[in-house]
C-alpha positions in Angstrom: -7.5 -21.2 41.3 -8.5 -23.8 43.9 -6.3 -25.0 46.7 -6.7 -28.1 48.9 -5.8 -27.5 52.5 -3.3 -30.1 53.6 -4.0 -30.2 57.3 -1.8 -33.2 57.8 1.2 -31.0 57.3 0.2 -28.2 59.7 1.7 -29.8 62.7 2.8 -28.6 66.1 6.1 -27.6 64.5 4.3 -24.5 63.4 1.3 -24.2 65.8 2.1 -22.3 69.0 0.9 -23.7 72.4 -1.0 -21.2 74.4 0.7 -21.6 77.8 2.8 -19.6 80.2 5.7 -21.8 79.5 5.4 -21.5 75.8 8.8 -21.7 74.0 9.8 -21.0 70.4 13.1 -22.4 69.1 14.5 -22.1 65.6 17.9 -23.2 64.3 19.6 -22.6 61.0 22.1 -25.2 59.7 24.4 -23.8 57.1 26.7 -25.7 54.8 29.9 -24.1 53.4 30.5 -23.9 49.7 34.1 -25.1 49.8 34.8 -26.4 53.3 33.5 -29.8 54.6 31.5 -28.4 57.5 28.1 -27.4 58.7 27.5 -24.6 61.2 24.5 -24.5 63.5 23.0 -21.1 64.4 20.3 -20.0 66.8 18.0 -18.1 64.6 16.6 -16.1 67.5 19.8 -15.1 69.4 22.2 -15.4 66.5 24.6 -17.5 68.6 26.7 -20.2 67.0 25.7 -23.6 68.5 28.3 -25.8 66.9 30.3 -26.6 63.8 30.4 -30.1 62.5 33.1 -31.6 60.3 32.2 -33.7 57.2 34.1 -35.6 54.6 33.2 -33.0 51.8 31.0 -30.0 51.3 27.4 -31.0 51.5 23.9 -30.2 50.4 21.5 -30.1 53.3 18.1 -31.5 53.8 15.6 -31.9 56.7 12.4 -33.9 57.0 8.9 -33.1 58.3 9.8 -34.3 61.8 12.7 -31.8 62.0 14.5 -34.3 64.2 17.7 -34.1 62.1 19.5 -32.4 59.3 21.0 -34.6 56.6 24.3 -33.7 54.9 24.6 -35.3 51.4 28.3 -35.3 50.6 28.6 -36.1 46.9 32.4 -35.9 46.8 32.7 -37.6 50.2 30.6 -40.7 49.2 28.4 -40.6 52.3 25.4 -39.1 53.9 25.6 -37.8 57.5 22.9 -36.9 60.0 23.0 -34.1 62.6 20.5 -34.2 65.4 18.8 -30.9 65.4 18.3 -30.8 69.1 14.6 -29.7 68.7 11.8 -32.1 69.2 8.1 -31.2 69.2 5.6 -33.8 70.2 2.0 -33.2 69.0 -0.7 -33.6 71.6 -3.6 -32.4 69.5 -4.5 -29.2 71.3 -0.9 -28.3 71.9 2.7 -29.4 71.4 5.4 -30.2 73.8 8.9 -29.0 72.9 12.3 -30.3 74.1 15.5 -28.4 73.3 19.0 -29.8 73.5 22.4 -29.3 71.8 22.7 -30.2 68.2 25.0 -33.2 67.7 26.6 -35.1 64.8 25.4 -38.7 64.7 28.2 -41.2 64.3 26.5 -43.5 61.9 26.6 -42.6 58.2 25.1 -44.2 55.1 28.0 -44.8 52.6 27.7 -45.0 48.8 29.2 -43.8 45.6 28.4 -40.1 44.9 25.1 -39.5 46.8 23.0 -36.7 45.2 19.3 -37.1 45.9 17.6 -37.3 49.3 13.9 -37.9 49.6 11.8 -38.5 52.7 8.3 -39.8 52.7 6.3 -41.3 55.5 9.2 -41.6 57.9 11.4 -43.4 55.3 14.4 -41.8 53.6 15.6 -42.8 50.1 19.2 -41.9 49.2 20.1 -42.2 45.5 23.8 -42.7 44.6 24.6 -41.4 41.1 27.9 -43.2 41.0 26.4 -46.6 41.3 22.8 -46.2 40.4 21.8 -47.8 43.7 19.3 -46.6 46.3 19.4 -47.1 50.0 16.1 -46.8 51.9 16.4 -46.3 55.7 14.0 -45.5 58.5 14.5 -42.0 60.0 13.9 -43.4 63.5 16.5 -46.1 63.2 19.1 -43.5 62.0 18.4 -40.6 64.4 17.0 -42.3 67.5 19.0 -45.6 67.4 22.1 -44.5 65.5 21.9 -47.7 63.4 20.5 -47.0 59.9 19.7 -50.4 58.5 19.3 -49.9 54.7 17.3 -51.8 52.1 19.2 -51.5 48.9 17.9 -51.5 45.3 19.8 -51.3 42.0 18.4 -49.3 39.1 20.8 -51.1 36.7 23.3 -48.4 35.8 24.9 -45.3 37.3 23.0 -42.2 36.4 21.7 -38.9 37.7 18.6 -40.4 39.2 16.2 -40.3 42.2 14.2 -42.7 44.4 11.1 -42.0 46.5 9.8 -44.3 49.4 6.1 -44.8 49.1 4.8 -47.0 51.9 5.9 -50.6 51.1 7.0 -49.5 47.6 9.9 -47.5 46.2 9.7 -45.4 43.1 13.0 -45.4 41.3 14.2 -43.7 38.1 15.1 -45.7 35.0 18.4 -44.8 33.3 18.5 -44.0 29.6 19.3 -47.4 28.1 21.3 -45.9 25.2 23.4 -43.5 27.3 23.0 -43.6 31.1 24.9 -40.3 31.4 21.8 -38.6 30.0 18.7 -37.9 32.2 16.4 -40.8 33.1 13.6 -41.9 30.8 11.0 -42.8 33.5 10.3 -44.5 36.8 9.7 -48.0 37.9 7.7 -49.0 41.0 9.5 -51.7 43.1 7.9 -53.8 45.8 9.6 -54.6 49.1 11.7 -57.4 47.5 12.9 -55.1 44.7 10.7 -56.6 42.0 9.3 -54.2 39.4 5.5 -53.8 39.7 3.7 -53.0 36.4 5.2 -51.2 33.4 7.6 -48.3 33.3 6.0 -44.8 33.7 7.5 -42.7 30.9 9.2 -39.5 32.0 11.7 -38.1 29.5 14.5 -36.0 31.0 13.4 -36.7 34.5 14.8 -34.2 37.0 13.1 -32.7 40.1 10.5 -34.0 42.5 8.6 -32.8 45.6 5.8 -33.8 47.9 2.8 -31.7 49.0 0.3 -33.2 51.3 -0.5 -36.8 50.1 0.7 -36.1 46.6 4.1 -36.4 44.9 5.2 -34.7 41.6 8.1 -35.7 39.4 9.2 -33.3 36.7 9.5 -34.5 33.1 10.1 -33.0 29.7 6.4 -33.4 28.8 4.8 -32.5 32.1 4.7 -33.8 35.7 4.1 -37.3 36.9 1.6 -37.0 39.7 1.7 -39.8 42.3 -1.2 -40.5 44.7 -2.6 -43.5 46.5 -2.4 -45.0 50.0 -1.1 -48.4 48.8 0.6 -49.0 45.5 1.3 -45.7 43.9 -1.1 -44.4 41.3 0.9 -42.5 38.7 -0.5 -40.3 36.0 1.0 -37.6 33.6 -0.1 -34.0 33.9 1.0 -32.5 30.6 2.2 -28.9 30.4 -0.6 -28.2 28.0 -0.7 -24.6 26.8 2.5 -23.5 28.5 5.2 -22.1 26.2 8.0 -24.5 25.3 10.0 -25.4 28.3 10.0 -27.6 31.4 10.5 -27.7 35.2 13.6 -29.2 36.6 13.3 -28.1 40.2 10.1 -28.5 42.4 9.2 -27.6 45.9 6.0 -28.6 47.6 3.5 -26.3 49.4 2.6 -26.9 53.1 -0.9 -26.0 54.2 -2.0 -25.5 50.6 -1.5 -28.4 48.4 0.5 -27.1 45.4 3.9 -27.2 43.8 6.2 -24.4 42.7 8.7 -25.0 40.0 11.2 -23.3 37.8 10.2 -22.7 34.1 12.9 -21.0 32.2 15.5 -18.8 33.8 13.2 -15.8 34.7 9.9 -17.5 35.5 8.4 -19.8 38.0 5.2 -21.9 37.7 2.5 -22.5 40.3 1.1 -25.9 39.9 -2.3 -27.1 41.4 -2.8 -30.6 39.9 -6.5 -30.8 40.8 -7.4 -27.4 39.2 -9.0 -27.2 35.7 -6.1 -24.9 34.8 -3.3 -26.5 36.8 -0.3 -24.3 35.6 0.2 -20.6 36.2 3.4 -18.8 35.0 4.9 -16.0 37.1 7.3 -13.6 35.4 10.2 -12.4 37.4 12.1 -9.1 37.0 15.4 -11.0 36.4 16.7 -14.6 36.6 15.9 -16.6 39.7 18.6 -18.1 41.9 16.6 -20.1 44.6 13.1 -20.4 45.9 11.2 -21.9 48.9 7.7 -22.2 50.2 6.5 -20.9 53.6 5.5 -23.7 56.0 3.7 -21.3 58.4 2.0 -18.9 56.0 0.8 -21.2 53.2 -0.2 -18.3 51.0 3.4 -17.2 50.4 6.6 -18.5 48.8 9.9 -16.7 48.4 12.2 -16.3 45.4 15.7 -14.9 45.4 16.7 -13.3 42.1 20.1 -12.4 40.7 19.7 -8.7 41.4 20.1 -9.5 45.1 16.4 -9.2 45.9 14.2 -11.4 48.0 10.7 -11.6 46.4 7.6 -12.6 48.2 5.2 -14.5 45.9 1.4 -14.6 46.7 0.4 -18.1 45.7 -3.3 -17.2 45.5 -3.0 -14.1 43.3 0.1 -15.4 41.4 1.8 -12.1 41.8 4.9 -10.8 43.5 3.6 -9.1 46.7 6.8 -7.3 47.7 10.6 -7.3 47.1 13.6 -6.3 49.2 17.2 -5.8 48.2 19.3 -8.0 50.5 22.7 -8.7 48.9 24.8 -7.4 46.1 23.9 -8.9 42.8 24.8 -12.6 42.1 24.8 -13.2 38.4 23.5 -16.5 37.1 26.1 -16.5 34.3 28.8 -19.1 34.7 28.8 -22.6 36.2 25.6 -23.8 38.0 27.4 -24.6 41.2 29.1 -21.3 41.8 28.5 -19.9 45.4 25.1 -18.1 45.3 22.5 -17.4 48.0 20.1 -19.9 49.2 17.0 -19.3 51.4 15.0 -21.0 54.2 12.0 -20.0 56.3 12.7 -20.0 60.0 9.5 -19.1 61.9 8.9 -15.4 61.3 12.0 -14.8 59.3 13.5 -15.7 55.9 17.2 -16.6 56.2 19.3 -15.7 53.1 22.9 -17.0 52.8 25.4 -14.5 51.4 28.5 -16.5 50.4 30.5 -13.5 49.2 29.9 -11.5 52.4 30.2 -14.5 54.8 26.8 -13.7 56.4 23.3 -15.0 56.8 20.7 -12.2 56.5 17.4 -12.5 58.4 14.4 -10.8 56.9 11.3 -10.2 59.1 8.3 -11.5 57.1 5.7 -9.3 58.7 7.5 -6.0 57.9 9.7 -7.4 55.1 12.7 -5.6 56.4 16.2 -6.9 57.2 16.5 -7.3 61.0 19.9 -9.0 61.5 22.9 -10.4 59.7 24.8 -13.3 61.3 28.5 -13.7 60.5 29.5 -17.2 59.4 33.1 -18.1 58.8 33.8 -19.2 55.2 31.3 -19.1 52.4 27.8 -19.9 53.8 25.8 -21.6 51.1 23.2 -24.3 51.6 20.8 -23.8 54.5 17.9 -25.5 56.2 15.8 -24.3 59.1 14.4 -26.5 61.9 12.2 -25.4 64.8 8.8 -24.7 66.2 6.9 -23.8 69.3 5.4 -25.7 72.2 5.1 -26.2 76.0 8.4 -26.8 77.8 8.1 -29.1 80.8 
């Protein structure tokens, strides 16, 4: 299998500065499963840095810059931003780091039932399932200025959709014309005025997207839509080919290596290299997967949490599970999809695993693959993102 190194993504967020005043800072932001709050933790000391009240429980996201964490509150009809308090400025041969307290930003982006959050090229697209509308905002205007001015586009009907900013264009899902409550049937490309450019790009049962390097993938029933291009997006279908019957519905993008990792049935994941002659490789798991994430610092690895309570390290190059560690009690995948189950995030040299039933976040040292610490978090810690890096502190 061939991988394309995506150097644009290996920024000073993960490249240490070789200086006497070299500083590393990593923070974990943890959303509660039932309570409308986010807790910020120092991943190195374990200290609680703050708790931020929201309008409803939230799914958390961050962007490549790491300037903020975004709380998508589906039941609260808004998206909030929390300044991470960590800023790394790239100077080529080193990075400068500034560390301050995390803080909730007053300005929110309102809308009916926000679900999907996608950042690309410094722009953020928020899709509101309850209205079928998209708000596209500049990250800088939101985080630095506290005044997110949104361009709004209407897909035509409320549906479980997604939008992706792509330079001066926006890629927006197309609702099923016969029954918008079903999954979308494809995507349209909109120009800055909201006019549709070209024909619809078919994508039955659209669900799941991710970026890796300069490439975007959107999951469909028949394969992945692969999006490239520096101007208007160039969109082509990558069929599943010889894979057994099934589909991906969740994708994450590799950093350092250009690839995608997706689910493919309850007890498999698929490694996807769109430029390879054999782009899909299935990986069998010992039991059903719960959550997975790629490693932004060690491009060779990704991590999969399975329902037996184990964290599994996946070697992307070999396509095999390199090592596994029991971290929590088992969390069965039987029952509703949104029951409180562990989520994972990579924070520097550790993998953080939320444990909602125990009220803890477990830290796994990646080098030794052993558990080194458990951080208590009041309530049911659930969704999690990590923000941080290294640099010279002036």
